N, C-alpha and C positions, 0 to 999 in steps of 0.2 A: 496596356498591359492587360491581358486576360486574367480573371480570377483563378486562383488554384482550385483544383478539383480534388477533394480528399480521396486517397486510395484506400484508407482503412475501412473496413467493413465489419460488422458484428451482426450475429443473428438477432432478429427483432425481439425474440423471447428474452434474450439477455439484456437488450436495451430497456425494454419494459421493466424488467426486474430491477434494474440499476436507476431508474428515474427517480426514486424516492430517496436515494442515498444522499446524506448530508454529512456524514462522518465516516472515515475509513481507518480502521485499525490495522496496523501493519506489525508483524514480527520483524526481526532484523536478520539474525543469522539464518541463512537459508532462504531469504526472501530479498532484502536489500544487498546481502552479501552472498557469495557462492556457498557459504556454510563452513568454509574452512576457518579454523582458528589459527591465528598467527601470533606468536609471542617473541618479544625481543629477548636478548640474553639477560636483561634485567626484569624479565617477567611483564613487561608492558604489553597489552593487547593492541594488536595492529589490525585494522580492517580495511578492505578495499570496497569503495563505493562506485557506482557507475554514474556518469554524469547525466545520462538519459533519465535515469530514475530521479535524480534530484530535480530536473527541470519538470518532470511530471508532477512532482509534489508541489512545486511553485505554481503550475497551472491549476491544479486542484484548488489551491488557496484562492486564486484569482476567480475561480468559478463559484467561490462560496461553499466549498466542500472542505471540511476540516480534516487534515491528516493527523492522525494520532499514532504513537508508537507504544505498544506493550511488549516488553521484552524480558526474557529470563536473565539477560545478561546486562551488566552495566560497564561502561568504559569511557575513559577520557576521549577517545577517538569517536565513539558514538555521540557523546554529549556535543562535541565540536561539530560534527556533521549535522546534527538536529538543529543546532543553534545557527549554523550557516544557512540552512533551509527555512528558518523561521518557524519550526515546529515547536509549539509551546505545550501541547498536550502529550505528555510521555510518562509512562510509568516503567521504570527500569529496575532490573534486579528482582523481578517478581515472577515466581512460578505459578501463582494463582491469578490467572489472567482475566477471569470473568469479573471478579470484584474490582480489579483495577480498571477494566474498561467500564464497568458500570459506574465507577465514580466520575469518569470523564463524561459519560453520557449525561449524568446528573448536572455536572457543571455546564453542559451545553444545552440543558433542557430538552434532551432528546431521549428516544427510547430505541431498542433494538430494531424496530421496523425502519428506521432511518440509517442503519448501520450496515457497512460492508466490512469484511475482514479478509486479510491475506496472511496465510501462514503455511508452514511446511511440515510440522511435526505434532506429535501427541499434545504437547502443552497448549497448542493453539486450538485444539478441538472444541473447548467450551465456547470460544468466541465464534468459530465457524459455524457451530450448531445454532447459536442465538442470532447471528446476523441475518438480515434480510438477503444479503448477497455474500456468498463465500468464493474466494479464489485462492489458487495455489499455483506454484512454479511446477513445471514438469518433473522436477527431481524431488518433490514432496513425497512423504511416506504415503504408502497405499491407502491407509485409513483416512488421511487427509484428502487425497485425490478423490475418494468415494464421496465425500461431502461436498466437494467444490462444485459450484455452479459454473465456474469458468477455470479451466487450466490454461495457463499462458503458453504460447508458442516459445517465447523468449525465456532463457534460463535464469535462474536466481543469480542476482548480482551482475546480470548482463542485459537489463532492460525489461525484465518481468514486472517490476513495479511500474514502469512507464507504460507498458502495455495495458495494465489494469487501469491506470490513470486515464489513459486514452479512451478506453471503453466507457469509463464513467463520464468523461468530458462529452463524448458523443451523445450519451444518454441524456445528459443535462441540456443539450443544445447549444454549447458554446464552443465546441471543437472547431467548427468552420470558421467562426469569428476569430478565434485565436490564431489559427493558421493563416488566415488572411493578414491579420495584423502582424505576424512574424515575417511575412513575405514582402511587406512593404519596403 
């Protein structure tokens, strides 16, 4: 059987920028989800997550890149999803995202030069400005798009996170190995 040849390509400048990334900060609403807020009749928050994004997060972990979540909202649905993905670094229900992310960096013994961030709105700007690599889905606010080094082709809640994960995996040199292992 012939080895698979990856079809994904990214500009060399993006791959160079991404090589030092060891932690990725993700917003949730408008990044992992489509940004819509769904509430049950009892007031429970419901969220829809895409399986491609979840697998991308798992692949990051296998590659030694730590996924972290910093979100202005907190919900049982979000906590359940993060637990299922094995994401242990999360700060939920915080609008002051830079100090929250800073505490995760301190726990990991890293600084902003090893960080990437993906967000979609103004509360994410402090992370996007500090991170060595900033990404956003195409539906992000104009000010976020202006700061992003990479704007995904995939929409939020429909594979945008996975696309960013794939870029980081290609830059780290493990993408081809993971692809071949999956195809065996």
